[in-house]
C-alpha positions in Angstrom: 0.3 0.0 0.0 1.1 3.5 -0.8 0.3 6.1 1.6 0.9 9.8 0.7 -0.5 13.1 1.6 0.5 16.4 0.0 -0.7 20.0 0.5 -2.6 21.5 -2.5 -4.3 24.9 -2.9 -8.3 25.1 -2.8 -8.4 26.1 -6.5 -6.5 22.6 -7.1 -9.2 21.2 -4.8 -12.2 23.0 -6.4 -10.5 21.5 -10.1 -10.8 18.0 -9.0 -14.2 18.1 -7.5 -15.8 19.5 -10.3 -18.2 16.6 -11.0 -19.3 15.6 -7.3 -18.2 15.0 -3.9 -18.9 13.1 -0.8 -17.8 13.7 2.7 -16.9 10.1 4.1 -16.4 11.6 7.8 -15.9 14.7 9.8 -13.2 14.4 12.8 -13.0 17.8 14.8 -11.8 20.2 12.4 -11.1 17.9 9.3 -13.4 16.6 6.6 -12.1 13.6 4.5 -13.8 13.9 1.1 -13.9 11.5 -1.7 -14.6 13.5 -4.9 -14.8 12.8 -8.7 -14.1 14.7 -12.1 -15.6 13.3 -15.3 -13.1 14.0 -18.2 -14.2 13.3 -21.9 -11.4 12.2 -24.2 -11.7 11.4 -28.0 -13.0 7.8 -27.5 -14.5 7.6 -24.2 -15.5 9.2 -20.9 -13.6 8.5 -17.6 -13.9 9.6 -13.8 -11.0 10.5 -12.0 -11.5 10.0 -8.3 -9.3 12.2 -5.7 -9.7 12.0 -1.8 -8.8 15.1 0.4 -8.5 16.2 4.1 -9.8 19.7 4.4 -9.0 21.4 7.5 -11.8 24.0 8.1 -9.8 25.6 11.2 -6.7 26.4 9.0 -8.0 26.0 5.4 -5.0 23.7 4.7 -6.2 21.1 2.0 -4.5 17.7 1.4 -4.7 15.6 -1.5 -4.3 12.0 0.0 -3.7 8.5 -1.5 -7.1 6.4 -1.8 -5.4 3.8 0.5 -4.6 6.5 3.2 -8.5 7.8 2.6 -9.9 4.2 3.3 -7.4 3.4 6.1 -8.7 6.6 8.0 -12.5 5.7 7.2 -11.7 2.2 8.7 -10.1 3.6 11.7 -12.8 6.3 12.2 -15.8 3.6 11.7 -14.1 0.5 13.1 -11.5 1.2 15.5 -13.4 4.2 17.3 -9.9 5.5 18.5 -10.8 9.1 17.8 -7.8 10.5 19.6 -5.3 8.4 17.7 -6.9 9.3 14.4 -6.8 13.1 15.1 -2.9 12.8 15.9 
């Protein structure tokens, strides 16, 4: 599994959520978001999925790997240990 996270601007987030998004969960000031953008190419249409952590307190935005996103979702809904998840 590849876990990665990189800080990006809000305009970059907006570009990647053009076709829709859903909040996977909210914990503290953080929103974990699953987003997609539909891109039309010459011969077919494809969905490009992206995942983000949005910090509502600082305004910082982080694009994260799908593995990290769903690892956080699993920890949130299955483990119930909110303190370690926030750290």
